C-alpha positions as CSV (number, residue, x, y, z in Angstrom):
1,M,17.9,158.7,58.4
2,A,14.4,159.4,59.7
3,A,13.8,155.6,60.0
4,T,16.2,154.1,61.8
5,D,17.7,153.9,64.9
6,H,21.9,153.7,63.9
7,V,23.4,155.7,61.1
8,V,26.8,155.0,59.8
9,C,28.4,157.8,57.3
10,L,31.0,155.9,55.1
11,N,33.8,158.0,53.5
12,K,36.3,155.1,52.4
13,K,35.5,154.6,56.0
14,V,33.7,154.7,59.2
15,S,33.4,158.4,59.4
16,C,30.6,158.5,62.3
17,Y,28.2,156.5,63.7
18,G,25.3,156.8,66.1
19,H,22.1,158.0,66.4
20,P,20.5,160.7,63.6
21,E,20.3,163.4,66.1
22,T,24.5,162.6,66.6
23,V,25.6,161.7,63.3
24,T,24.2,165.5,61.5
25,K,25.9,168.0,64.0
26,H,29.3,165.4,63.6
27,P,32.1,167.3,62.0
28,A,32.5,164.7,59.2
29,Y,29.2,164.5,58.6
30,L,28.7,167.9,57.8
31,E,32.1,168.5,55.9
32,L,30.6,165.7,53.4
33,F,27.0,166.6,53.3
34,G,27.2,170.2,54.5
35,A,24.8,171.8,57.1
36,R,21.8,172.6,54.4
37,A,21.9,169.0,54.6
38,A,21.6,168.6,58.0
39,R,19.3,171.5,58.6
40,D,16.9,170.4,55.8
41,L,16.8,166.8,57.1
42,A,13.4,165.2,58.3
43,I,14.9,163.7,62.0
44,Y,12.1,162.2,64.3
45,S,12.8,159.3,67.5
46,H,11.0,156.0,67.9
47,H,12.0,152.6,69.6
48,H,11.0,149.1,68.8
49,R,9.0,147.3,71.1
50,L,10.7,144.0,71.8
């Protein structure tokens, strides 16, 4: 997730989506992957020049 601007979390349906910082705090993400995954995930922000 550190190399993207948007994330979609699927579990037979769209469970959550948005910026990585938001998705890793979403209850559906935490239920699927656990708090440790959110804590250990390296997240940084980057922007593309248009």
